[in-house]
TIBALO-590204 format. One line per 8 residues: number of its first residue (from 1); their letters; for each residue x, y, z of N, C-alpha, C. Coordinates in steps of 0.02 Angstrom, whole numbers. Layout:
BEGIN
NUM> a> X Y Z X Y Z X Y Z  ...
! end
This chain:
BEGIN
1> metlanle> -999 731 2322 -990 676 2274 -916 670 2256  -891 608 2254 -821 597 2238 -806 615 2166  -747 642 2153 -727 657 2085 -709 592 2049  -713 594 1983 -697 535 1943 -623 517 1953  -579 566 1961 -508 552 1970 -495 510 2032  -530 525 2087 -521 486 2148 -545 414 2139  -603 406 2107 -630 339 2096 -586 299 2047  -563 332 1995 -518 299 1947 -455 275 1981
9> sfvrsaet> -426 318 2023 -364 299 2057 -375 240 2102  -432 238 2137 -447 182 2180 -456 117 2141  -497 120 2088 -512 59 2050 -449 32 2016  -411 75 1984 -352 51 1948 -298 26 1997  -293 57 2055 -245 32 2105 -266 -36 2131  -332 -45 2140 -357 -110 2163 -346 -164 2110  -356 -146 2047 -348 -194 1993 -276 -215 1983  -230 -168 1990 -159 -182 1977 -120 -199 2040
17> gsfsaaar> -147 -182 2099 -112 -196 2160 -53 -150 2173  -54 -92 2140 4 -47 2146 -15 24 2127  5 73 2166 -5 142 2148 36 159 2085  96 131 2080 139 145 2022 108 119 1957  82 58 1960 51 29 1900 -12 68 1881  -51 87 1931 -110 128 1917 -91 195 1887  -36 224 1912 -13 288 1886 4 284 1812  36 227 1791 52 219 1720 -11 215 1678
25> llaltpaa> -62 182 1704 -125 177 1667 -160 244 1660  -154 285 1711 -191 348 1713 -150 408 1691  -87 396 1672 -42 451 1652 -34 502 1708  -27 475 1770 -16 517 1828 49 495 1863  68 531 1914 124 509 1955 97 463 2010  138 417 2036 115 376 2092 93 417 2151  126 473 2163 107 517 2219 36 545 2209  19 562 2147 -47 588 2133 -101 535 2143
33> vsrnvail> -86 474 2122 -135 419 2132 -144 406 2206  -89 403 2243 -93 391 2315 -133 447 2349  -122 509 2328 -158 566 2356 -233 561 2341  -251 542 2279 -321 535 2262 -356 482 2304  -320 426 2315 -349 373 2356 -356 396 2428  -307 432 2453 -310 457 2522 -368 505 2531  -381 547 2481 -438 594 2484 -504 554 2486  -507 502 2445 -567 460 2443 -579 427 2511
41> ernlgvrl> -525 400 2540 -531 368 2606 -553 419 2659  -525 478 2656 -543 530 2705 -616 550 2698  -638 558 2637 -708 579 2626 -757 524 2647  -738 461 2636 -782 405 2654 -776 388 2728  -721 406 2758 -710 391 2828 -691 319 2841  -661 286 2792 -641 216 2799 -573 206 2767  -540 151 2785 -477 132 2753 -493 81 2699  -472 95 2638 -486 51 2581 -429 4 2566
49> fqrstrkl> -367 23 2583 -308 -17 2568 -267 -29 2632  -236 -87 2635 -182 -100 2682 -117 -86 2645  -77 -41 2670 -16 -20 2635 45 -47 2671  93 -70 2631 159 -87 2657 210 -68 2604  274 -73 2621 325 -54 2572 328 -103 2514  300 -163 2522 306 -214 2471 240 -233 2439  184 -213 2471 120 -238 2446 64 -189 2461  16 -187 2414 -44 -147 2422 -103 -195 2415
57> sltetgeg> -144 -200 2467 -200 -247 2465 -263 -214 2493  -320 -235 2468 -384 -207 2489 -402 -230 2559  -431 -186 2597 -462 -206 2659 -529 -239 2643  -562 -267 2693 -627 -297 2681 -677 -244 2657  -672 -185 2687 -715 -130 2665 -699 -110 2593  -634 -109 2577 -614 -92 2510 -639 -141 2458  -637 -206 2476 -663 -257 2430 -737 -247 2417  -774 -231 2471 -846 -220 2462 -860 -158 2420
65> flasiggn> -820 -105 2431 -830 -44 2393 -815 -55 2318  -760 -93 2304 -743 -107 2234 -799 -147 2201  -826 -197 2237 -880 -237 2209 -942 -195 2196  -955 -147 2239 -1014 -105 2230 -1009 -59 2170  -946 -39 2154 -935 3 2095 -946 -39 2032  -921 -102 2033 -930 -147 1977 -906 -116 1912  -946 -123 1860 -928 -95 1794 -953 -24 1785  -978 7 1838 -1007 74 1831 -954 126 1814
73> ldalqaai> -892 114 1835 -840 164 1819 -829 169 1745  -824 112 1709 -814 113 1637 -873 147 1603  -934 133 1627 -993 165 1597 -992 240 1608  -970 261 1668 -966 332 1683 -914 366 1639  -855 333 1631 -803 361 1588 -828 368 1516  -864 317 1492 -889 319 1424 -940 376 1416  -983 385 1466 -1032 438 1463 -999 507 1461  -948 515 1503 -912 579 1504 -877 592 1438
81> atvaterg> -847 538 1409 -813 546 1344 -862 566 1290  -922 537 1292 -973 553 1242 -995 626 1248  -1008 648 1310 -1028 717 1321 -973 765 1299  -910 747 1316 -854 791 1297 -848 797 1222  -860 742 1186 -856 743 1113 -910 788 1084  -971 783 1112 -1026 824 1087 -1014 898 1103  -979 911 1158 -969 979 1179 -912 1013 1140  -862 975 1122 -805 1005 1089 -762 953 1054
89> epagvlki> -698 970 1043 -653 927 1006 -625 872 1049  -606 814 1018 -570 762 1054 -506 789 1083  -490 768 1144 -432 796 1178 -401 743 1224  -339 757 1246 -306 714 1294 -244 680 1266  -209 644 1311 -149 607 1291 -170 543 1254  -139 531 1196 -151 471 1156 -88 428 1158  -91 376 1199 -32 334 1210 -34 275 1162  19 269 1121 20 219 1068 87 181 1069
97> slpptfgi> 84 116 1057 145 75 1048 148 56 974  207 64 944 214 47 873 286 29 858  296 -15 807 365 -35 791 403 23 760  468 29 776 507 87 755 507 98 679  522 46 640 530 56 568 464 76 536  411 38 548 346 53 520 320 120 548  331 131 612 307 192 643 339 254 614  405 253 608 440 312 583 428 323 508
105> dhmlpllp> 426 268 470 419 275 397 347 290 376  298 261 411 229 264 386 180 299 432  193 300 498 146 332 544 163 404 559  227 419 572 246 488 587 227 537 531  234 518 466 213 565 414 138 582 416  97 542 450 26 557 456 11 607 511  60 616 556 48 655 617 31 728 604  65 763 558 47 834 548 -26 845 530
113> eflarypl> -52 804 483 -122 812 464 -169 794 522  -151 741 559 -193 721 615 -197 776 667  -140 806 685 -139 859 735 -172 923 710  -170 933 644 -205 991 616 -280 984 625  -304 921 620 -375 909 629 -395 909 703  -350 883 745 -366 874 817 -310 903 860  -306 969 863 -250 1001 897 -249 991 973  -304 969 1002 -306 960 1075 -283 890 1096
121> irpewhfe> -268 847 1048 -242 781 1065 -166 785 1070  -139 755 1123 -66 756 1134 -38 686 1124  -1 673 1070 26 606 1057 80 587 1107  77 527 1132 131 497 1171 145 429 1139  195 428 1094 208 369 1053 270 333 1077  263 268 1088 319 227 1111 340 181 1053  401 189 1029 426 149 973 462 88 1003  435 29 992 461 -32 1025 440 -94 985
129> nrqvdlia> 485 -143 985 472 -206 950 448 -259 999  387 -251 1024 360 -301 1070 285 -296 1071  253 -349 1094 181 -348 1103 166 -322 1173  129 -267 1175 113 -237 1239 45 -262 1263  34 -255 1328 -31 -269 1358 -69 -203 1359  -115 -195 1313 -149 -131 1305 -180 -106 1370  -216 -150 1404 -253 -128 1462 -207 -120 1522  -164 -170 1535 -121 -167 1595 -70 -111 1590
137> egydvaig> -47 -95 1529 5 -44 1521 -23 25 1502  -89 29 1495 -120 94 1484 -113 122 1415  -106 79 1364 -103 104 1295 -173 111 1266  -184 165 1229 -247 173 1193 -249 130 1131  -191 125 1097 -186 89 1033 -117 58 1029  -113 1 995 -48 -28 978 -49 -46 904  9 -41 872 16 -59 801 72 -109 796  61 -162 757 113 -212 749 87 -272 711
145> ggfeltpg> 127 -324 710 108 -385 674 115 -446 719  70 -494 710 75 -557 745 56 -554 818  19 -503 839 -4 -500 909 -53 -557 923  -47 -586 981 -98 -634 1004 -157 -594 1030  -217 -608 1002 -276 -571 1021 -301 -596 1089  -297 -554 1140 -323 -571 1205 -395 -549 1210  -434 -576 1256 -504 -555 1263 -509 -480 1273  -556 -450 1237 -566 -378 1243 -525 -335 1198
153> vvarplss> -487 -366 1151 -445 -328 1105 -468 -340 1033  -472 -286 994 -493 -289 924 -433 -274 879  -429 -308 821 -375 -296 773 -405 -271 708  -375 -217 680 -395 -191 615 -333 -193 569  -333 -235 517 -275 -239 472 -262 -172 436  -199 -154 432 -179 -92 397 -139 -106 334  -95 -155 337 -49 -167 281 -26 -239 281  -10 -264 222 17 -331 216 84 -336 250
161> aevlavas> 97 -393 283 162 -404 314 201 -455 274  193 -454 208 231 -499 164 306 -487 174  344 -541 183 415 -537 197 455 -551 133  504 -508 119 545 -514 58 618 -524 77  654 -556 32 727 -560 38 757 -502 -2  800 -462 29 828 -403 -5 902 -397 9  936 -361 -35 1007 -345 -27 1022 -283 -68  1078 -251 -55 1096 -191 -92 1131 -209 -157
169> paylagrt> 1128 -165 -207 1165 -177 -269 1240 -185 -256  1267 -148 -207 1339 -153 -193 1356 -223 -169  1314 -252 -126 1328 -319 -101 1322 -371 -158  1273 -361 -201 1260 -410 -254 1311 -407 -310  1347 -352 -316 1395 -345 -371 1446 -402 -370  1450 -438 -426 1498 -493 -432 1475 -558 -400  1415 -559 -370 1390 -620 -339 1335 -651 -381  1327 -716 -375 1274 -751 -411 1208 -742 -374
177> lpqhpadl> 1157 -719 -411 1092 -709 -380 1061 -776 -361  1030 -780 -303 997 -843 -284 937 -856 -328  928 -919 -346 871 -940 -388 818 -977 -348  837 -999 -288 794 -1039 -245 809 -1019 -172  759 -1022 -128 773 -1004 -58 833 -1040 -27  846 -1101 -49 903 -1139 -23 969 -1104 -39  970 -1065 -94 1032 -1031 -115 1050 -974 -67  1004 -952 -26 1019 -897 21 1072 -917 72
185> aehqgivm> 1078 -981 84 1128 -1005 133 1199 -990 110  1208 -977 45 1275 -962 19 1293 -888 28  1247 -848 53 1259 -776 60 1267 -757 133  1299 -699 144 1303 -671 212 1233 -649 232  1210 -673 289 1143 -658 311 1141 -608 368  1093 -562 364 1079 -515 418 1014 -539 450  1018 -570 507 960 -604 536 940 -572 602  879 -590 623 851 -560 683 841 -614 736
193> rglrtgrl> 857 -596 798 843 -640 854 777 -618 886  730 -664 890 665 -647 917 668 -626 991  632 -573 1008 634 -549 1077 600 -597 1125  545 -628 1101 508 -672 1146 539 -741 1151  563 -768 1094 589 -836 1094 663 -840 1108  700 -787 1091 773 -789 1098 807 -828 1043  769 -852 995 796 -892 940 802 -849 876  847 -870 831 852 -836 767 789 -848 728
201> rqwqmhne> 762 -796 699 699 -801 663 709 -836 596  668 -885 583 670 -923 521 607 -909 480  614 -910 415 557 -896 372 545 -954 324  482 -969 311 462 -1019 263 433 -982 202  465 -992 144 443 -957 84 399 -1002 41  360 -971 -3 318 -1009 -49 313 -971 -115  296 -1008 -168 287 -976 -233 215 -986 -257  199 -960 -316 131 -964 -341 109 -1035 -355
209> ageqasal> 157 -1079 -367 141 -1149 -380 125 -1187 -316  133 -1155 -259 118 -1187 -196 177 -1224 -165  235 -1219 -197 295 -1251 -169 319 -1212 -109  346 -1246 -60 372 -1214 0 445 -1233 10  482 -1185 38 553 -1197 52 576 -1151 108  621 -1174 149 647 -1134 204 700 -1085 179  696 -1023 204 747 -973 188 798 -974 244  850 -1015 236 899 -1025 289 959 -979 277
217> lnpsivln> 954 -918 302 1009 -871 294 1068 -890 338  1128 -879 311 1189 -889 350 1196 -831 399  1191 -842 465 1189 -786 513 1256 -752 522  1276 -711 473 1339 -675 478 1333 -616 527  1273 -586 529 1260 -530 575 1193 -542 608  1190 -536 674 1128 -546 712 1109 -480 744  1049 -456 729 1024 -393 756 955 -405 787  930 -356 824 864 -366 856 814 -313 836
225> dpmamrka> 827 -276 782 783 -222 762 779 -218 686  719 -217 657 713 -214 584 745 -153 553  743 -96 587 774 -36 559 849 -45 553  879 -76 604 951 -90 601 967 -140 546  923 -189 537 934 -239 484 931 -206 415  884 -161 407 879 -126 342 941 -83 330  964 -49 382 1023 -8 375 1084 -50 358  1090 -109 390 1146 -153 375 1144 -177 303
233> allglgvt> 1084 -191 278 1077 -212 208 1096 -155 162  1075 -94 178 1092 -35 137 1168 -23 136  1202 -43 190 1275 -36 194 1312 -90 156  1274 -136 126 1306 -189 86 1333 -246 127  1304 -258 187 1331 -309 231 1301 -378 221  1250 -384 178 1224 -450 166 1151 -449 145  1120 -508 148 1049 -518 129 1008 -520 193  949 -489 191 905 -491 250 833 -502 228
241> mlvlpdvs> 791 -520 276 720 -533 264 680 -481 304  641 -440 269 602 -388 301 533 -383 270  486 -355 308 418 -348 282 417 -293 228  372 -301 181 369 -257 123 364 -183 142  322 -161 190 319 -89 206 386 -60 230  429 -103 258 493 -78 283 544 -67 228  533 -96 169 584 -91 116 556 -67 50  491 -54 46 460 -36 -18 492 27 -49
249> aqiergel> 503 78 -7 532 141 -33 603 130 -58  641 90 -22 711 77 -41 714 36 -106  667 -9 -115 664 -48 -177 647 -2 -236  598 41 -226 577 88 -279 634 134 -299  675 154 -251 731 199 -267 793 161 -291  790 96 -292 847 56 -316 901 47 -264  889 66 -202 938 59 -149 943 -13 -124  888 -50 -131 886 -121 -115 855 -158 -174
257> vqllpdwq> 875 -220 -181 850 -263 -234 812 -321 -203  751 -333 -228 715 -392 -204 743 -454 -237  764 -501 -196 788 -566 -220 729 -616 -223  737 -666 -264 685 -718 -268 616 -688 -276  604 -647 -328 539 -614 -336 480 -661 -342  493 -725 -360 439 -773 -365 424 -808 -299  463 -791 -247 455 -822 -182 442 -768 -129  400 -785 -81 385 -738 -28 362 -775 35
265> cdagaisl> 358 -738 89 332 -765 153 270 -725 172  221 -760 196 161 -727 220 164 -723 296  175 -663 322 179 -653 395 116 -621 422  61 -628 386 -3 -601 410 -12 -528 391  -25 -486 438 -37 -415 424 -11 -372 481  5 -311 463 19 -260 514 -48 -230 533  -66 -233 596 -133 -215 617 -131 -162 672  -190 -132 681 -201 -83 733 -244 -118 786
273> yypsrtll> -220 -118 849 -253 -152 903 -279 -102 954  -340 -114 980 -368 -69 1030 -419 -106 1072  -434 -82 1132 -483 -116 1175 -553 -112 1145  -590 -166 1150 -656 -170 1119 -710 -142 1165  -703 -79 1183 -754 -47 1224 -812 -25 1180  -871 -26 1209 -930 -5 1170 -923 68 1148  -900 110 1194 -890 180 1178 -817 197 1192  -777 201 1140 -707 220 1148 -702 294 1164
281> paktrvfi> -649 315 1199 -638 387 1207 -632 420 1139  -655 481 1134 -656 515 1070 -587 519 1038  -535 531 1079 -467 536 1053 -446 471 1018  -466 414 1048 -448 349 1019 -488 335 956  -552 349 959 -596 334 902 -575 374 840  -560 439 848 -543 479 789 -475 458 762  -429 435 806 -364 411 782 -373 347 741  -413 301 766 -425 238 730 -455 253 662
289> dfvveafg> -506 295 660 -539 311 597 -490 345 548  -449 389 575 -401 425 533 -350 377 502  -322 332 543 -271 286 518 -300 235 469  -358 208 486 -389 158 442 -405 190 374  -428 252 375 -442 288 312 -377 299 273  -324 317 308 -260 331 274 -232 269 240  -241 211 271 -215 150 242 -265 114 197  -326 140 193 -375 109 150 -394 39 171
297> sls> -398 27 238 -413 -40 263 -482 -62 241  -487 -126 224 -552 -154 204 -587 -187 263  -555 -187 321 -584 -223 378 -637 -179 411
! end
């Protein structure tokens, strides 16, 4: 009987069209994936792939074999994960994508307790400001805001992504505080260029009366990372717009001042995203439960 590793390597290589892409999904080296597929071909006595330096494609036999496996591989993986959970502790590599500022400030402090509970889980955390493809890139979980929900992905809100205008006391010294979002244009602005759009990010603010106004910051400094923007604001370089979790501690300590307290932007929520499998791997399920409990999510 073929091992699960050989079948996984074949299916993921067929789905992605590449040993390298399959290797990223399976946390293996491309050589290991290629070797697993070669063992499978040898044991079956057939060629499953046509290989070239530029392309990997299924043979006719390979296409038939992939179709015969169908969704049985996912069911087999789920069954194995369930048995492993019943037999012992959740284990394995937990690959996560998360934004640097939120991840370092709010997620890393949770890690000691999580690892104390589940010492056999090995975190592999990627700090990045982008929307990842959970399935294609092999992530177990992603954390962020404003992700487009693709089929097969679930979102669990963790924290409000309310956006505030902030500046340091040193920058504000001797300056007139803005009374309306339009007044922000008179200040030095620390703004962000969107990775996907390439445009400077603009925010629409609102107050409790339902009035709306654009927060048009003067782009004195353009950065592409919220942590860098926060640091620039702490250095007294100007006014910036950041989500509340990224600046709450600095506001409490008096290092940053919230401007326009009657005005805010609603940027949705910072959420936890994961594939909507019926039976998640134990390592993923316990991480989701742990984080949702820590943030007190109502979802």
